[in-house]
N, C-alpha and C positions, 0 to 999 in steps of 0.2 A: 391498637393505636399505632399510627405511622409517624415517625419522627425523622426529619431531614437535618443532617448535621454537615456543615461545611468542613472540608478537610483543612485543618490548620496546623497540625503537629506532625512530627515524623511518625508517631505511632498511628495516626490516622492515615498517613500516606502508605504505610506498610499494609494496612487493611485494604486500602483502595487498590493497591497493586496486586494483592493476592486474592481478591474476591473472585475473579473469573475462574481460578483454579478450583475454588470451592463449588461454584455453580455448575461447572462442567466436569466435575470429578469422575462421573460414570459415563461420560460421552466419548466414544472412540474417534469421533470426527473433529474434536477440538484440538487446536494447536496453540499452546500458550505463547505469549510474547516473551522476549527476554526479560527476566525479572528486573535486571538492572535498568533497562530502558523504561519500564513502567515506573520504577522508583524515581527516575530522574525526569519524568514528564514535566513537572512543574518547578524544576530547578533551573533558574536562568543561567547558572554557571555551567550546566551540562547540556541543556536544550536551548540552543540559540534561536530556535523557531518561536520562542516566546516573545522575541522582539517584535513589537507592533501588534501584539495580541493582548486582550484582556481575558483572563482565564480564572475560572473557579471550578473546584471539584466538590462533589457532594456524596455523602453516604446515606442510605436509607435503612432505618431500623423499624422493625415491627415487633411490638411487645418486647422490646429490648434486644432483639436478635437482628444481626446484620443481614439484609435481604436484597441489597442492590447498590449500584454506584452509577454516577454519570459525571461528565465534565461539560462545562459551557465555555465556548471559545468565540470571542468577538475578534474577527480578523479584520483589522482596520484597512489593510492594503486591499483585500478582496472587496470590501464594501466600497472603497474609494474607486477601484477600477470599474465596478459594475453599477455604481450609483445606487447602492442598496443599503438597507439598514437591517442586516440579518445577523442572527447569532447561530452558531453551529453547536449541535450537541455531539458528544464523542464519548468513547469509553463507556458505553451504555450497556450494562448487564444487570438483570434482576430476575427474581422469581416470577412465576406466572400469576400475577395478582394485579388487577386493573387499578386498584387504589395505589399500589406501589408505583406503577407506570405513571399515573397522574401526578403523584407527589414528586417523583424525580424530574420528569419533564417540566412540571410546573416550577420547580426550583430554577431550572435553566431559563424558562420564560420570564420569570421575575427578574433574574439577573439581567436578561436582555432588555426588558422594559425599563428597568431602573437606569439603563445606559442608553436609552433612546432608540432601541431596536423595535421593529414592528413585525418581524418574521423569524420563525425558528425552523431550522432544517438540519438534516443529518441522517445517519451518522457520517460526519466529515472529520478529517484530521486537520493538522496544522497546514499541511501542504500535500502534494500529490504522491509523495513517497510514504505518507502515513496511511494507516488502514482506514478504509472508507466503504460505505455501502452496507446494507443489511441483507442477509441471505433470504431469498424468496423461493428458490428452487435448488434442489441438490442437497437436501438435508441428510442424505445417506452417503455423502462424499466427504472425505477428509479435507479440511481447510489447507491452504498453503501457508507458508511462513508469513506472507505479507497480508493475509486476510483474516478477518474474524469469522468464527462460526456463530450461528444463532439458532436457537431452538425454533421450531415452526410457530410457536405462539407469539413471537415478537412481531412479525408482520401482521398477524391477525389483530393484535392489540392496537397497533399503530392506525390501522384503518378504522377500528371501532372508536378511537379517540379523535377522529376527524382529520387525520393527516392525509394528504394527497400525494400521489406518485410524483417523483422529481426525476433525478438522473437514473439511468439504468445501464447495467453492465452485463456481459456474459463472460464465462470462463470456459476454456476448452482444454481437452486432453489430447496429446499427440503420441503416436507410436511411430517414430521416425524410421524404425527398422522394418516396418510393415508397408511402407509407401515408397514410390519411385520419385526421386527429386532431380532427375536428369535435366529437366527444363530449367530449374533454378540454377544448377551448376553451369549449364551452357550459357544462360543469360549472364551469370557472374563473370564467366571467362570473357565474354564480349565486352562487358563494361570495363573490366580491368584492362583489356587491350587498347581501348580507345580513350581512356581517361588518364589523368595524372595523379590519381588518388592512390594512397598507400595505407595499409592497415598497420598501425604502430604496435598492435598487440602481437604481431608475428615476431618482433625482435626485442620487445621490452617486457619487463615484469610488471606485476600489478602496481606496486608502489611507485615505480618509475613512471608508469602511464598516468597515474592519478596526480602525482606531483607536478608533472610537466603539462598535462592536458586537462586536469580536473576542472579548472575554471572554464576552459573552452567547452568542455562537455556540458556544463550547466548553462552556459550561454546558449548552446544549441538546444538543450532541453527546454529552456524558457521560451525560445522562439518557436519550437515545434509544438509545444503543448499549450501555448498561451491562449488559444481560442477554445479550449476544452472546458467542460463544466467544472466549476469549483476550483480550477487551477489557480494557484498563487505562485508568482515567481519565487524561485529559491535563490536568495541573494545573501550577500554579506556573510556573517558568521554562520548562518544556517547551512551554507555550503560545506563548511568544515564538519558539521555533524554528519551529513550524509556521506561525505567522502570517507570519514572514519568508519562508518558502517560498511561501506563498499569494500574498503581495504581489508576488513575482517572476514567477509564471507565470499569474496569474488575468487573464482578460479579463471585465470587468464585464458584458458582453452575455450571458454564459453562466452567470451567478450570480444566485440569487434569495435574498433574506433578508427574512423577514416579521417585522414587529413589531406588537404590539397597541397599544391606546389609551394604555397607560402607557409606551410606547417600549421594551418588553421584547421580546427575541428569542424567537419561538415556533417558528420553522421555518427551514430553510435547504436549499438545493440548490446544489452546486458541481460544475460541469462544466468541465473544464480543456482548454485548447488542447493538442493533442498535440505534444510536442516530440521525439517518438521519432526521426523522420528526421534532425532536426538533431543529436541526440546520436550517432546512428550515424555520420554523416559526420565528426563531430569527435572520435569515440571517447570521449565523456563529458567532454571538456575545453571550458571556456568560452572560453579564450583560445588563440591570437589571433583566430580567426574564429568559434569556436563561439557566442560571445555574440550576434553579428550574426544568425546563423542562428536561434538560439532566439528572439530578439526578433521577428524576422519571423514565425515560427510562432505566436507569441502574438498579435500584432496582426492577422494575416491567416491564420487557421488553415484548413487543408483537412480536418483531422480533429479530433475532440473525444473526451475520455475522461471518463465519468461518475465522479466521485470520491466525493462524500459527499452524503447526503440524510438529513434527520432532523427530527422534530417533538417538541415537548413532549408528555408523556403525555396531557394534557387535550385535545390536538388530534389524537390518534392516529387516530381514525376520522372525522375531519371532512372529509376529501377535499382538504385544503389543499395536498397534494403536487401535485394537478392544477393548482392555481393557479400554482405555481412552474414546473412543467414546461411549461405553456402559454406562459409568457413566453419560456422558453429555446427551445422549438420554433419559435416565431415568428421569433426572431432567427436560428435556423439557416436558415430559408427565405429570409431577407433577406441571406444571406452566401454565401461560396463553399465552405462546409463540405459535404463529400461523404459522410463516414462518421462515425458516433458509436459508440463502444464503451463497454460498462460495464467497470468494474474488478470484481474478484471479489465476488460476493454469496453469502452462505451459503445452501445449499440449503434448510435448515430454517427460514429466516427468511421465514415465510409472507407477511408484510406487504409486504416489498420484492419478493418474487417475484411477487406479484399486480400490483404496479405495473409491473414489468418486462414482464410478459405483455401488459399493456394497450398497451405501446409496440411490440409485435409484433417483437421482436428474435429473431435466430437464435442458438442456443447454439453457440459456436465453441471454447470451452475449458473444461476441468475442471482443478481443482487441489485439493490437500488437504495436511493435515499428518499426521505419523506419531507414534506414541507407543509406548514400551516401558519396562519396569522397568529400573533401573540394575543393571549387574553383568556381563552376559555378554561385553561388548566390552572390558572393562578387563583388561589383561594384568598 
């Protein structure tokens, strides 16, 4: 017998946050989220992305044993912008049991229907800095810090339950030391010579940059990403959440932020030190030893993850992404970094795919979201 329980207590939330560790205990490709982030997911005092969202979390039990979890998110801003009535499912993990799949997804469907929604889709997060997409290829590749791993049975079950393909991403792996990037460096030199742009990361530290230009960075992000699938503007107090995360894991050597003659942000590129190995060893916990491991990974990274890149519309075809990548590539060559991975990039985002191809990366993973009308899973 399968029982679905809504998460209501701190005890339930601890079970919700720790369940993926249990499910993927023997999987070498799984990278846990920070435990503290998971615990604060539905705490409005910690996660300002809850503003404007209706959210519920559920746990699944089979014969009294915890076998899965899921969250339902109604993002009012997203629905308003797209004139849709959709509920997102997120934080979805469970055993390979079709009845458990039905029960968990059905709980989100019911939550959506009770609030006037007509479509369910996911996995999506609160915004574009959250984890999104279900793995469909690359099951023998370790996840990045910013992405979820999924066993192969997940995508098979989604299709069996009548879900259709929605948004699709690919992820690439780069070996900068094995390729020639002279063309990128030459283009960067030409752009720098003819423009009035300057990279503030050359003279300022992480916290200085984020304090002075953080808001401008997110204004640029919202402008650059606004047309992409599932993107919701990051505004208000939610910016504070993301800036705090960035301040924790950013290494200024692998960040570029360009400003114009008016000191306005016009472009950014954020490549993060990978803390995946550190999180695996500490099972997502920062204390007592996890913090030391993470700090070492940030200061002396062996791997990097491409997180975000964007430009203002007026600079879209100016080539200034090459200016930013040139700086980061040079710092990779001057470091102990061995591997750089991209986080998911939308297949139909022609501009970013063109940039990725210039960097000569190998495609190592595919992921996607699924969508269906509400109704058939609700009992």
